[in-house]
C-alpha positions as CSV (number, residue, x, y, z in Angstrom):
1,M,-2.5,-24.0,-3.6
2,D,0.1,-23.7,-0.8
3,S,-0.6,-20.8,1.6
4,C,2.9,-19.5,1.1
5,N,2.1,-19.0,-2.6
6,A,-1.3,-17.5,-2.1
7,L,-0.2,-13.8,-2.4
8,N,-0.7,-12.3,-5.9
9,P,2.1,-10.1,-7.2
10,P,0.5,-6.7,-6.2
11,A,-0.2,-8.0,-2.7
12,F,3.3,-9.3,-2.3
13,A,4.8,-6.0,-3.5
14,T,2.6,-4.2,-0.9
15,L,3.8,-6.6,1.8
16,V,7.4,-6.0,0.9
17,R,7.0,-2.2,1.0
18,A,5.2,-2.4,4.4
19,V,8.0,-4.6,5.9
20,A,10.7,-2.2,4.5
21,A,8.9,0.8,5.9
22,A,8.5,-0.9,9.3
23,V,12.2,-1.6,9.4
24,V,13.2,1.9,8.4
25,L,10.7,3.7,10.7
26,G,11.4,1.3,13.5
27,G,14.9,2.7,13.7
28,A,17.1,0.1,12.1
29,A,19.0,0.7,9.0
30,S,17.4,-1.2,6.1
31,A,19.2,-3.5,3.8
32,W,19.7,-0.5,1.5
33,G,21.4,1.6,4.2
34,Q,18.6,4.1,4.5
35,V,17.6,5.6,7.9
36,Q,14.4,7.6,8.3
37,L,15.5,10.1,10.9
38,V,12.0,11.7,11.3
39,T,8.5,10.6,10.4
40,D,6.0,13.0,8.7
41,E,3.9,12.9,11.9
42,E,6.9,13.9,14.1
43,A,7.8,16.7,11.7
44,R,4.3,18.2,12.1
45,R,4.7,18.6,15.8
46,P,5.4,22.0,17.3
47,D,9.1,22.9,17.8
48,A,10.6,22.4,21.3
49,K,11.4,25.4,23.4
50,T,15.0,25.0,24.2
51,A,17.3,27.4,26.0
52,L,20.6,27.7,24.2
53,T,23.5,28.1,26.6
54,R,27.2,28.5,26.0
55,A,29.7,27.4,28.5
56,I,33.3,26.2,28.7
57,T,33.3,22.4,29.1
58,R,35.9,19.8,29.4
59,G,33.5,17.3,27.8
60,P,33.8,16.1,24.2
61,G,33.2,18.5,21.4
62,V,30.3,17.7,19.1
63,K,30.0,19.3,15.6
64,L,28.0,18.7,12.4
65,A,30.4,17.7,9.7
66,S,27.9,17.4,6.9
67,P,26.1,20.3,5.1
68,E,23.2,22.0,6.8
69,T,21.1,22.1,3.6
70,V,20.4,18.5,2.4
71,K,18.1,16.6,0.0
72,A,15.1,15.2,1.8
73,A,15.2,12.1,-0.4
74,G,18.6,11.1,0.9
75,F,21.8,12.5,2.2
76,A,25.0,11.6,4.1
77,L,24.8,12.7,7.7
78,K,28.0,13.0,9.9
79,V,28.3,14.4,13.4
80,E,31.9,14.3,14.7
81,F,33.1,14.0,18.3
82,E,36.3,15.5,19.6
83,S,37.8,14.1,22.8
84,R,39.5,16.5,25.2
85,G,42.2,16.0,27.8
86,G,43.3,12.7,26.3
87,K,40.1,10.9,27.4
88,R,38.3,8.4,25.2
89,I,34.7,9.0,24.1
90,D,32.2,6.4,25.3
91,P,30.0,5.6,22.3
92,S,27.4,4.0,24.6
93,T,26.5,7.5,25.9
94,V,25.5,9.0,22.5
95,K,22.0,10.4,22.5
96,V,20.4,12.0,19.4
97,E,17.1,13.9,20.0
98,Y,14.8,15.6,17.5
99,L,13.7,18.9,19.1
100,K,9.9,18.8,19.0
101,E,7.2,18.9,21.6
102,P,7.6,16.3,23.0
103,V,11.3,15.7,22.3
104,V,11.8,12.6,20.1
105,D,14.7,10.3,21.0
106,V,16.0,9.1,17.6
107,T,19.2,7.4,19.0
108,E,17.9,3.9,18.1
109,R,17.3,5.0,14.5
110,V,21.0,5.9,14.1
111,K,22.5,3.3,16.3
112,A,24.1,1.4,13.5
113,G,26.1,4.5,12.6
114,I,27.4,5.3,16.1
115,R,31.2,5.1,16.5
116,A,33.6,6.4,19.1
117,D,34.5,9.4,16.9
118,A,31.2,10.1,15.1
119,V,27.7,9.3,14.1
120,E,27.7,8.6,10.4
121,I,24.7,7.5,8.3
122,S,25.3,7.1,4.6
123,Q,21.7,7.6,3.5
124,A,19.5,9.6,5.9
125,L,15.9,10.6,5.0
126,L,13.9,13.6,6.3
127,P,10.6,15.2,5.4
128,A,11.1,18.5,3.6
129,G,11.4,21.4,6.0
130,D,13.7,22.6,8.9
131,H,14.7,20.2,11.6
132,S,16.6,20.7,14.8
133,F,18.5,18.0,16.6
134,R,20.6,17.8,19.8
135,V,23.5,15.3,20.0
136,T,25.0,14.5,23.4
137,V,28.0,12.3,24.2
138,A,30.2,11.7,27.2
139,D,33.8,10.6,27.7
140,T,35.0,7.7,29.8
141,E,35.1,10.0,32.8
142,G,31.5,11.0,32.4
143,R,32.1,14.5,31.2
144,R,29.3,15.5,28.7
145,G,29.4,17.5,25.6
146,S,26.5,18.4,23.3
147,A,25.5,20.5,20.3
148,V,22.3,21.6,18.7
149,F,22.2,21.8,14.9
150,S,19.6,22.3,12.3
151,L,19.1,20.6,8.9
152,K,17.2,22.2,6.1
153,A,15.8,19.3,4.0
154,R,14.8,20.4,0.5
155,R,13.1,18.4,-2.2
C-alpha cells in the first residue's frame, strides 16, 4: 500500500483537526475564517496589573464597535480607528495585547483583519470568561492612540 494512503479514516480525521487547530492557534485565520484570540492556557493566567490613565491626545481614537458580551463559540469582532487632524492611520503600527501576566501579544492572530480604519474579524473565538485587551495604533506622524476594553465571553 502506498504510504500516502496508509492513514485509516479516524487517523486522517485526527490529523485534519490537529492541522486546523495549529493554523487557528498559530494566529492565522483558518480557511473557515475563525480566529482563536486566546487559548485556554492563556485565559487561566492571572490578570495583568494595568494603570488606567486618561489624557488628551492627538493620536488616533480607538473604540470597540462590537458588543462587549459575546458568544465564546464565535462572534464578530470590530475595533474602529478614528484619525485626527487629517492624518492617516498607519495599519502597520496596530498592536493588540491580551492583558494577562505576562501580557500576550495577539497581533499576529488578528493580522488578516487589520485595515487602516479598523481591526475586523468575522469569526473570533474565546474561552468562556472575562477578557481584557489593549489596542494601540499610530498615525503617519507617529502619534499613538490606544484603548483598553473587556469582552465577556459566554457559552
